C-alpha positions in Angstrom: 76.0 75.3 151.7 78.0 76.3 154.7 79.5 79.8 155.1 83.1 78.7 154.4 82.1 76.9 151.2 80.1 79.9 150.2 83.1 82.2 150.9 85.4 80.0 148.9 83.0 80.0 146.0 82.7 83.8 145.9 86.5 84.1 146.1 86.9 81.7 143.2 86.0 84.3 140.6 89.0 86.2 139.1 89.7 89.5 140.7 87.3 89.0 143.6 88.2 90.6 146.9 86.5 90.5 150.2 86.1 93.1 152.9 83.9 94.5 155.6 81.4 97.3 155.0 78.6 98.3 157.4 79.6 95.3 159.6 78.9 92.9 156.8 81.2 90.7 154.8 81.3 91.8 151.1 82.6 90.2 148.0 83.6 92.7 145.3 85.1 93.0 141.9 86.9 96.3 141.3 85.6 97.5 144.7 82.0 97.0 143.5 79.9 94.7 145.7 78.3 91.7 144.2 77.4 89.9 147.4 77.0 91.3 150.9 76.4 88.9 153.8 75.3 89.4 157.4 77.3 86.8 159.2 76.1 87.9 162.6 72.5 87.8 161.5 71.9 84.2 160.4 73.9 84.5 157.2 71.3 86.5 155.3 72.8 87.9 152.1 72.0 90.1 149.2 72.8 89.8 145.5 72.2 92.0 142.5 69.5 90.9 140.0 67.6 92.1 137.0 64.1 93.6 137.5 62.7 90.5 135.7 64.6 88.1 138.1 63.5 90.2 141.0 59.8 89.5 140.5 60.5 85.7 140.2 62.9 85.6 143.2 60.8 87.8 145.5 57.8 85.5 145.0 59.7 82.7 146.8 59.7 82.2 150.5 62.8 83.6 152.2 63.6 86.1 149.4 62.6 89.8 149.4 63.8 93.3 148.5 67.2 94.0 150.0 67.1 96.8 152.5 69.1 100.0 151.6 69.8 98.7 148.1 68.4 99.7 144.6 64.8 98.8 144.4 64.0 95.7 142.3 67.8 95.3 141.6 68.9 93.6 144.8 67.3 90.7 146.6 67.9 89.6 150.2 67.9 85.9 150.9 67.2 84.9 154.5 70.0 82.4 154.8 72.3 80.0 152.8 69.7 77.2 153.0 66.9 79.0 151.1 68.5 78.1 147.7 70.0 74.7 146.8 73.7 74.8 146.0 73.2 75.0 142.2 70.8 77.9 142.6 73.0 79.6 145.1 76.1 79.4 142.8 74.0 80.7 139.8 72.7 83.6 141.9 76.3 84.6 142.9 77.6 84.2 139.3 74.7 86.3 137.9 75.2 89.0 140.5 78.9 89.3 139.7 78.2 89.3 136.0 75.7 92.1 136.4 78.1 94.2 138.5 80.9 93.5 136.1 78.8 94.6 133.1 78.5 98.1 134.5 82.3 98.5 134.5 84.3 99.8 131.6 85.0 97.4 128.7 88.7 97.6 129.5 88.0 96.4 133.1 85.6 93.7 131.8 88.3 92.3 129.5 90.6 91.7 132.5 88.2 89.1 133.8 87.3 87.2 130.7 
């Protein structure tokens, strides 16, 4: 998947905004990051995951613990080619759902 298609997919979720933080492009819901991508560093990106997913994902080539993020709760994927399009979309959707689940029920209802 190319970067523009990836960007469009991330923005397709209701309430998603984008912005720059720490010189990286971020996709957020209610100002909470669910994807952070280093465009200037080969499009490596990080997503939130469950501890169970972390073990499975980190065992794959090109995926490891995300730097400066909660241990075993965020993975860094070396580039947009590590996962096929279906897996990539699932990873983004799962990350967003995990972030959204930590917000208040009232906020969650806005995005159902």
